[in-house]
C-alpha positions in Angstrom: 48.2 96.8 101.1 49.2 100.4 102.3 49.1 100.8 106.1 45.9 102.2 107.5 47.9 105.1 109.0 48.8 106.5 105.6 45.5 108.2 104.8 45.4 109.9 108.2 49.1 110.9 107.9 48.7 112.5 104.5 45.4 114.3 105.2 45.9 115.4 108.8 49.3 116.8 108.1 47.7 119.2 105.6 44.8 119.9 107.9 46.8 120.7 111.0 49.7 122.7 109.6 47.9 125.5 107.8 49.3 129.0 108.2 47.8 130.8 111.2 45.2 133.3 110.3 44.7 136.8 111.8 43.2 136.5 115.3 39.5 136.9 115.5 38.0 138.7 118.5 34.4 139.0 119.6 33.5 142.1 121.7 30.1 142.3 123.5 29.0 145.6 125.1 25.7 147.5 125.1 27.4 150.9 124.6 28.2 151.6 121.0 31.1 154.0 121.7 32.9 151.2 123.7 32.6 148.9 120.7 33.8 151.5 118.3 36.8 152.2 120.6 37.7 148.5 120.6 37.5 148.3 116.8 39.7 151.4 116.5 42.3 149.9 118.8 42.4 146.3 117.6 41.9 146.5 113.8 45.2 148.5 113.1 46.9 145.8 115.2 45.9 143.1 112.7 42.9 141.7 114.6 39.6 140.8 113.0 36.9 142.2 115.3 33.2 141.3 115.5 31.1 143.5 117.8 27.6 142.8 119.4 25.4 144.7 121.7 23.9 142.0 123.9 24.6 138.6 125.5 22.0 137.1 123.1 23.8 138.4 120.0 27.1 137.1 121.5 25.7 133.6 121.9 24.6 133.7 118.2 28.0 134.9 117.1 29.8 132.2 119.1 27.5 129.5 117.6 28.4 130.5 114.0 32.0 131.6 114.2 35.3 130.5 115.6 37.1 133.1 117.8 40.5 133.4 119.4 39.4 135.5 122.3 36.2 137.2 123.7 35.9 140.6 125.4 32.6 140.9 127.3 31.0 143.6 129.4 29.6 142.3 132.7 26.8 144.8 132.9 24.0 145.3 130.4 20.8 147.3 130.2 18.7 144.8 132.1 21.0 145.1 135.2 23.7 147.7 135.2 25.4 147.0 138.5 25.4 143.3 139.6 27.2 141.8 136.6 24.8 138.9 136.5 24.2 138.9 132.7 27.9 139.0 131.9 28.7 136.4 134.5 26.1 134.0 133.1 27.4 134.6 129.6 30.9 133.9 130.8 29.9 130.6 132.4 28.2 129.5 129.2 31.3 130.3 127.1 33.7 128.5 129.4 31.4 125.4 129.6 31.3 125.2 125.8 35.1 125.7 125.3 37.5 126.0 128.2 40.4 126.9 125.9 38.6 130.1 124.6 39.9 133.1 126.7 37.3 135.5 128.0 38.4 138.9 129.2 35.7 140.7 131.2 35.1 144.4 131.3 33.0 146.6 133.6 32.7 150.2 134.6 31.5 149.1 138.1 34.6 147.2 139.0 35.1 145.9 142.4 37.2 143.1 144.0 34.2 140.8 144.6 33.0 141.0 141.0 36.6 140.4 139.7 37.0 137.4 142.0 33.7 135.9 140.9 34.6 136.4 137.2 37.9 134.7 137.6 36.3 131.9 139.6 34.0 131.3 136.7 36.8 131.0 134.3 37.7 134.5 133.0 41.3 134.8 132.0 41.6 138.5 133.0 39.6 141.5 134.2 39.7 145.1 132.9 38.0 148.1 134.3 36.7 150.8 132.0 38.3 153.1 130.9 41.1 150.8 130.1 44.8 151.3 129.3 45.3 150.5 125.6 48.7 148.9 126.1 47.4 146.7 128.9 44.5 145.5 126.9 46.7 144.8 123.9 49.2 142.9 126.0 46.4 140.8 127.6 44.9 139.9 124.2 48.3 139.1 122.7 49.2 136.7 125.6 45.7 135.0 125.7 45.5 134.5 121.9 49.0 132.9 121.9 48.0 130.7 124.8 44.7 129.8 123.1 46.5 128.8 119.9 49.2 126.9 121.8 46.5 124.9 123.6 44.6 124.2 120.3 47.8 123.1 118.6 48.6 120.8 121.6 45.1 119.3 121.4 45.3 118.8 117.6 48.7 117.2 117.8 47.5 114.9 120.6 44.5 114.0 118.5 46.7 113.4 115.4 49.1 111.2 117.5 46.2 109.2 118.8 44.7 108.9 115.4 47.9 107.6 114.0 49.1 105.4 116.8 46.2 104.5 119.2 45.2 100.8 119.3 41.7 99.7 118.8 40.6 102.6 116.7 38.1 101.8 113.9 39.6 101.8 110.5 39.1 105.2 108.9 40.5 105.4 105.4 40.3 108.7 103.7 42.8 110.3 101.2 40.4 112.0 98.8 40.1 115.8 98.8 36.4 115.4 99.6 37.3 114.0 103.0 39.9 116.6 104.0 37.4 118.8 105.8 36.0 115.8 107.6 39.4 114.8 109.0 40.2 118.3 110.0 36.9 118.7 111.9 37.4 115.4 113.6 40.9 116.4 114.8 39.6 119.7 116.0 36.5 118.7 117.9 37.2 115.2 119.1 39.0 116.3 122.3 36.0 118.5 123.3 32.7 117.6 124.8 30.7 119.3 122.0 27.6 117.5 120.7 28.2 116.3 117.1 25.7 115.7 114.3 27.0 113.4 111.5 25.0 113.6 108.3 25.3 111.8 105.0 23.7 109.0 103.0 23.1 105.5 104.2 26.3 103.5 104.4 28.8 106.4 104.3 30.5 105.5 107.5 28.7 107.7 110.1 29.2 105.1 112.9 32.9 104.8 112.1 33.2 108.6 112.4 31.3 108.5 115.8 33.6 105.7 117.1 36.7 107.6 115.9 35.6 110.8 117.7 35.0 108.9 120.9 38.3 107.1 120.7 40.1 110.4 120.3 38.1 112.1 123.1 38.9 112.5 126.8 36.1 110.0 127.4 37.8 107.2 125.6 38.2 105.1 128.8 34.4 105.2 129.3 31.9 103.4 127.1 30.5 104.4 123.7 26.9 103.2 123.6 25.3 103.0 120.1 21.6 103.0 119.6 19.7 102.8 116.3 16.9 105.1 117.3 15.2 104.6 114.0 14.7 100.9 114.8 13.1 101.5 118.2 9.3 101.0 118.3 7.7 104.0 120.0 6.4 101.8 122.8 9.9 100.8 123.9 11.7 104.0 123.1 11.8 105.4 126.7 12.5 102.1 128.3 15.4 101.4 126.0 17.0 104.9 126.3 16.1 105.8 129.9 15.4 102.4 131.6 12.5 101.3 133.7 11.7 100.1 137.2 10.1 96.9 138.2 6.3 97.0 137.6 6.4 100.1 135.4 4.4 98.1 132.8 3.2 94.5 132.3 6.5 93.0 131.1 8.7 95.0 133.5 9.6 92.1 135.9 12.9 93.7 137.0 14.6 97.0 137.0 16.4 97.8 133.8 19.2 100.3 133.2 18.8 102.4 130.0 21.3 103.3 127.3 21.9 106.8 128.7 22.9 105.4 132.1 25.1 102.9 130.5 26.9 105.7 128.7 27.3 107.8 131.8 30.8 109.4 131.7 31.2 108.4 128.1 29.4 108.9 124.8 26.0 107.9 123.4 25.7 107.5 119.7 22.1 108.0 118.5 21.9 106.7 114.9 19.0 107.6 112.6 18.0 110.4 114.9 15.8 111.9 112.1 13.3 109.0 112.5 12.5 109.7 116.2 8.8 110.5 116.6 8.0 114.1 117.7 6.7 113.0 121.1 10.0 111.2 121.9 11.9 114.2 120.5 10.6 116.3 123.4 11.9 113.7 125.9 15.3 113.7 124.3 15.4 117.5 124.4 14.6 117.5 128.1 17.5 115.1 128.8 19.9 117.2 126.8 18.9 120.4 128.5 18.8 119.1 132.1 21.4 116.3 131.9 19.0 114.2 133.9 17.1 111.0 133.0 14.1 109.4 134.7 13.4 105.7 134.4 9.9 104.7 133.2 7.8 104.2 136.3 10.1 106.2 138.6 9.6 109.7 140.0 13.3 110.1 140.8 15.7 111.8 138.4 19.3 110.8 137.9 22.1 113.2 136.8 24.1 111.9 133.9 27.3 113.1 132.1 27.0 112.1 128.5 28.4 113.4 125.2 25.9 113.0 122.4 26.8 112.1 118.9 23.9 111.8 116.5 23.6 110.7 112.9 21.0 110.9 110.2 20.6 110.7 106.4 17.6 113.0 106.7 17.8 116.7 106.0 16.9 117.9 109.4 16.5 121.5 108.2 13.8 120.4 105.8 12.3 118.1 108.4 12.0 121.1 110.8 10.3 123.2 108.0 7.7 120.4 107.5 7.1 120.0 111.2 8.6 116.5 111.4 11.5 117.5 113.6 11.9 120.0 116.5 14.1 122.9 115.6 15.2 123.4 119.2 16.4 119.8 119.3 18.2 120.2 116.0 20.1 123.1 117.4 21.0 121.2 120.6 22.3 118.2 118.6 24.5 120.0 116.0 26.9 122.1 118.0 29.2 120.8 115.3 28.0 119.1 112.1 30.1 116.7 110.0 28.8 115.9 106.6 30.1 112.7 104.9 30.2 112.7 101.1 28.8 109.7 99.2 31.4 107.2 98.0 30.8 108.3 94.4 32.1 111.7 95.4 35.3 110.3 96.9 36.3 107.7 94.3 40.0 108.2 95.1 39.4 106.2 98.3 37.9 103.2 96.5 41.1 101.3 95.8 42.4 101.7 99.4 39.0 100.8 100.8 38.6 97.8 98.5 42.2 96.6 99.4 41.5 97.0 103.1 38.3 95.0 102.9 40.0 92.4 100.8 42.7 91.9 103.4 40.1 91.8 106.2 37.9 89.1 104.6 40.9 87.1 103.3 42.0 86.8 106.9 38.6 86.1 108.2 37.7 83.4 105.7 41.3 82.1 105.3 41.2 82.4 101.5 44.2 82.5 99.3 43.3 85.7 97.4 46.1 88.2 96.9 44.9 91.1 94.7 42.1 92.7 92.6 42.3 92.2 88.9 42.7 95.6 87.1 39.4 95.1 85.2 37.6 94.4 88.5 39.1 97.5 90.1 38.0 99.5 87.1 34.4 98.3 87.6 34.6 99.3 91.3 35.7 102.7 90.3 32.9 103.1 87.7 30.1 101.8 89.8 27.8 104.4 91.4 27.7 102.8 94.9 24.2 103.7 96.1 24.9 101.8 99.3 28.3 103.7 99.7 31.1 102.2 101.8 28.9 99.6 103.4 27.9 98.2 100.0 31.6 98.2 98.9 32.5 96.2 102.0 29.7 93.6 101.4 30.8 93.4 97.7 34.4 92.7 98.7 33.2 90.1 101.2 31.2 88.3 98.5 34.1 88.6 96.1 36.5 86.9 98.5 34.0 84.0 99.0 33.3 83.6 95.3 36.8 84.0 94.0 38.4 80.9 92.5 41.8 82.4 91.6 44.4 84.5 93.4 42.8 87.7 92.0 39.3 89.1 92.3 37.6 89.0 88.9 34.8 91.2 87.7 32.3 88.3 87.9 33.2 87.8 91.6 31.9 91.3 92.4 28.3 90.6 91.4 27.9 94.2 90.1 26.0 95.1 87.0 28.1 97.5 84.9 26.9 101.0 84.6 26.1 100.6 81.0 23.9 97.8 82.1 24.3 94.6 80.3 20.8 93.3 80.1 19.9 90.8 82.8 17.3 88.2 82.1 15.1 88.5 85.2 13.5 85.1 84.4 16.8 83.4 85.2 17.2 85.1 88.5 15.8 84.1 91.9 13.3 86.3 93.8 16.0 87.6 96.2 18.3 88.6 93.3 15.5 90.5 91.6 14.5 92.2 94.8 18.2 93.2 95.4 18.4 94.7 91.9 15.2 96.7 92.3 16.3 98.1 95.6 19.7 99.0 94.2 18.1 100.8 91.3 15.7 102.7 93.5 18.6 103.8 95.7 20.5 104.9 92.6 17.5 106.8 91.3 17.1 108.8 94.6 20.8 109.1 95.2 20.8 107.0 98.4 17.7 108.7 100.0 16.1 105.8 101.9 12.8 107.6 102.5 12.2 108.3 98.8 13.4 104.9 97.7 11.1 103.2 100.2 8.1 105.2 99.0 8.8 104.4 95.4 9.1 100.7 96.3 5.9 100.7 98.4 7.8 99.7 101.6 8.1 101.3 105.0 11.5 102.7 105.9 12.1 100.0 108.4 11.2 97.2 105.9 13.6 98.8 103.4 16.4 99.0 106.0 16.0 95.3 106.8 16.3 94.4 103.1 19.3 96.7 102.6 21.1 95.0 105.5 20.1 91.6 104.1 21.6 92.4 100.7 24.6 94.3 101.9 23.4 97.7 100.7 
């Protein structure tokens, strides 16, 4: 079996050694002639320049684009002397990405304002009108420093990804996974909230655990919660904890998942299934960084990075009123979309071999390889349950195999062309498994639609999928 490091080594090398692009600068000022002057100065020097006229527009640009440096005015139309609007924007930028250099500008320069800007994280301070050579020199230095810091972070993430002990197995060599690996390497060292999307069984929790293991919080706990499986009545108690006597069964104080994750990461799986009323409580926690145990009037500050996952299209859910748009924006500072296994078939042989080795070791079976015909079937199958279904298929195959090689019959998969199965000869569970598999195939892994077609609740279908390894 190839070593598990190989997939990372191949893909990350490509992802992290791309030729550097032209530096991109964001300039924010409420005076149009200032913005025009910045463009006239920087564009001939090879910079890409985006200009905005307010802090609100600057926030929007930063949310949608990656920049190498930011030039911001400290004074805007609301308050032309104190610098408050610019200082607040500066603080927000630095808190989101401490490696992004911010150079502040003001026509009302004074020592106190300069000191306050530097205290809040500005890299340099320029008074208007500026000296062109000084501004160009500052930008050149800060962009180079920014890129050096980014490269150091990426190399550190790559090194940890290749060599760290205890990381979850993350096998990905297909072109469809290249962007996923690049994004993981880029954002793992930060504290940015991450939303992982993709069909059921695509490996969202593995990605969450990998991000945590590569982050600066790796020494602290990662607490995983299946929010879709929490009944509404226990949601707050599970996530935020409760005090003794808060309700009938609250015989002792209980610490919630957010408190357990303090200093580390909380992984909220199936976030798209959280009821609207509970979404409001989650939003308050994210915005305030405070939790309040059920039955208590005291708030507790927490420091938690949030990674969420869903197979629901949250944009559509927002449009239909099933999910809060403000919560969606808070959750997906960065979004990582995982393709279905059918869209990354190049990974199937490596994944199958990895699972073969894992279960041969667990069950102490003398199985050495996968028969070529069986491998061909694995490659042709549509995998509605994605990587999780492949894992359970290989586990079953190891248990059922009677030779040194996994045979097609050991896999328990119906061929795509569908050799007719006599349902009368099958047990109830086998028939149910087939029907669920077909429903998932029909709706391309969409659990909500498959559950509706089968006349089941989402929770009931999830339980059956887990039972049958789907």
